[in-house]
N, C-alpha and C positions, 0 to 999 in steps of 0.2 A: 504493500500500500504506500509506504513512504517513497518507494522508488518512482511512483507516478507523480510526486509533487516536485515543484522546482527546488533546487538545492538550497536557496535562501530560506524557503519555508521549512524545509526539513531541518536545517540547522537551528532555526528559531524554535521549533518544537523540542529539539534536544535540550536547548538552553532552558526552556520553560520547565521541562521535566526535571532537570538537574536542580533548579532552584526550588521546585516543589518538594523534592525528596530530601534535600539537604538538611532541613531542620530536624526531621525525624531521625536521620542517621546520626546527628550530633546533639541530641537532646540532653545527654548527660553533661555536656560542657556548654550549655546555652549561655552562661554568663561570661564565657571567654570566647567571643565570636571568632570564627575562622575567616578573618579578613586581613590576614597578616602578609599580604603581598610585599609590603615594605614596612617591616617592624620599626624602622627608624622614624617613620611618620607617626603623628599623633593618632592614638587609637580611638575607638568608637565611644568611649565613656567620657563624661564630664569628670573633673577631678575634685574630690572633696578631701578635707583634712580636719583633724581635731587634735588638740593638745590634751594630754591625760596623764594619769599616774598609773603605772603598771605595778601591781602587787601580785606576785606569783612565785612559787618555788622558794619561799623564804626571802625573796628579794623585793625591793621597792625602789622605783626611780621614775623620774619624769620622762616623757616620751611624746613624740608626735606620730600619729598614724595617718598615712595617705591611703586613699581608697577610691574605687570607682563609684560614681554617683550619677544621678540624673540631673543634678544642678551643681555647678561649680561653686566652690567657696568653703568657708569654715562651717563645721558642724552641720552640714547638709546630710540628708539620708543616704545610706549606702544603697547602691543599685541593686535591684531585685536579682535573685539567684544566688548561687554560691560561688565563691571566688578563692583562688589559691592564696595562701598566706606567706609572707616573707618577714624576716627580721634583718635589718640593715645596720651595720656598724660603721660609725664615722672614723675618720682618720685621727691621728695624734693631734691634740689641741685644736681640733676643728669642730665647729658647730654643725648641728644637723641641717641647718638652713643652707649650708654650702652645697647640699645635694638636692635642692628643691626641684630643679629641672628634671633630673634623672628620676626621682621618686614620683613626681607628678606624671612623668611619661609612663612609668609602670602602672600607675593607677589608671591611666587612660586605656590601658590594655587589659584591665580587669584584675589587677593584683592589689591586695591589701597588705601594706607594709608598715610594721612597727619599727620606729627608729629611736632606740634608747639614747637619752642625753647624758647618760652616766659615763664615768671614767674620762672626763674631759679635762682634767688638770695636768700638771707637769709630771706627775708620777702615777700614771694609770696602772691598774692591774690587768694584764692581758687575760689572765685566767678568769677573773671576776667579770670582765667584759663579755667573755664567751658565755658565762653563766647568765648574764643579763640578756644576751641574744636568745638563748634557749628559754629564759623566763618570759620573754616577749611572745614566743610561739605558744608557750603553755597558757599564758594569759589570753591570747587570741582564741585558742581552742576552748577555754572556759567561757569566754564571752559568747561564743557561738550558741551556748545553751543557757545563758543567763537572761532571765526575764527582764525586759526593760532596757537591755543593752542595745546600743546602736548597732552592734555587730551580731545580734541574735539571728541565727539562721542564715547568715551570709558567708560563712567561712567553710571552704572545703578542707576539712581537717585531715584528709588523706593526702593533701597536696601542699606540703609545707617546705620552705626553703630558707637558706641563709645567704646573705650577701655582705659585702663590706669593702671599704677603700682603705688601703695602706694598713695601719694597725688594725682597723676594723675588718679588713680582708683576712689577716692572719687570725684574728679572733673568730671569724666565721668558720674557719677551718677547724679551730679548736672546738667550737660549738658543735659542728657537724660530727666530729669524731666521738662526741659524748652523747649524741642524741639520735637514736634509731628512727625517730619520727621525721628527720630531715631527709627529703627525697631528692634535693638538688642543691648545688652550691655554685655561686658565681662570685668571683673576686676581681677587684680593680686595683692594680698595682699593689697586690698583697705583700706585706712586709713580714719578715721573720719576727717571731714573738718569743716570749718566755712564759710558759713552756713553748717548745718548738712547734711552729706551724708546719715545718717540713716533716717532722716526725708525725704530726697529726694527719698530714696528707697520706702518709703511708698506710694509715689505719682506716681511711675512708672507704666506704662501700657505695655511697651515693655518687652519682655522676657529678663531676666537678669541672668548672670552666675557669681558666686563669687568663685574665686580660691584663696586658701591660703596655707600656709605651717604650719605643726603642730609644728615645732621648731622655728617659727618666734618670735623673742623677741622684734621687733620694732613696728609691727602692728599685735599684737596677734589676732588670729582667734576669741577667745572668746570676746574680747573687740571691735572688728571691723567687720569682715566679717559675723560672726554669727549674730550680731545685725542687720546688713543690710539685711541679708537673712530673718531673722525673721520678719522684717518690710515689706519686699517686698511681695505683693500679688502674687499668681500664675500668670504667669508661671516663675519659678525660680529654681535654683539649687546651692548648695554649694559643691565644690569639694576641699577636703583638702589633700594635698600631704604629705604622711607620711615621717617625717624627713626633709621636705622642710623648707627653711629659707628665710628671707625677701629679701636678696640680691641675692639669688639663681635664681631669675627671670631675673637678669641682666647678661651681658656678663663678668663682673668683679666686684670685691668688692673694695670699697674705705674706707676712714676713717670712723670709727663708725659702720661698717657693722657687722652683726652677722654670725653665721655658723650653719649648720645642721648636720644630721646624714647620709645624702646622698650626692653624689657629685653634683656639679653644672651641669655637663653634664647630669646626670640622671634626675635632676629636670627639666632642660630645655626640655628634651625629653618628659617627662610626660606632661609638660605645653603645648608644641606644639601639642601633641596628643589631649588633652581634649579641648583646646580652638579652634583649627582648625576644629575639628569635630563640635563644637558648631557653629562656624561662617559659615561653609559650609551648615549646616542644617538650621540655622535661616535666613541667608542672601543669601547663594548660591543656595537655592532651592533644595538641595540634600536630598530627603526623604529617600534614602537608608541608611542614617546614623542615623536613628531613634534609632536603638538598641545601638549605641555607645554613644548617647546623653541621652536617657531616659530609655532604655531597660536593659535586663539582663547583657549585656556586660558592660554598664556604671556602673551598680550597683556592679559588681564584678571585676572592673578594678584593676589590681595589683598595689599596692602602692598609691592608691587614694581612700579616704573615700568619699562615695556618700550620699548626702541628697538632696531631691528634693520635689518641689510642682509643678507637671506637669500642 
């Protein structure tokens, strides 16, 4: 029957059929839409945020949560459906507001992220910071079933991950090595910590992504992320942004920051692309992104050197 129709009509029928069937095939991940042709672009959700106090696992600290919403701004409702949860660790002596662009980007793609404001002084405890990241995930899991909570019924507690920049990246590795609930790890210019993030990487079973900058003079790839990647058993990848610098993962540079051979905007765009694809694939259940994470597109991605143990 279709052979008797003009080619353009046949093609249109196939497109309509695909669009009609797609929602049923992906109903379990309805809150993380499969629209990630370009994960570096802003996602389909408005961005909400709220400041709060996390009390969980015997720990208590101030934090900000970024989340998908139907209305942008502070204290808006969380978007309907369930969403993967993240805990993000800041860098040494850095405020969580330094990562607003990145965390807002993840929220636009359907991720709820808790960002502890703890361990921000000159003498932070890396081990305690890792515990704070895990406490953030525990708190988010508890909020999912807490009557009256903004996050009640909105967290996919089977899809939890940790992230971080610099010290926070190292702490994220420590946290993941202690927490079997963590299903994915992504780090930005992760720095060696005490206890050792390299040693923690060796014990990780969750997939881990290490993102660094080739021009980073503070947490050099060769001394930090390369060693973590080498220690981590599969599944893992190392993505090095050509010309990227340590502070280029943040929204602005402060005292003691370095510089690279690409602009901050270019570095953030690349970072958002490779990390969002990773998160959507490993936590969001979007198998259509395989090529952007492990395939030919990932291996030839302009401006990012790719190494992997799938």
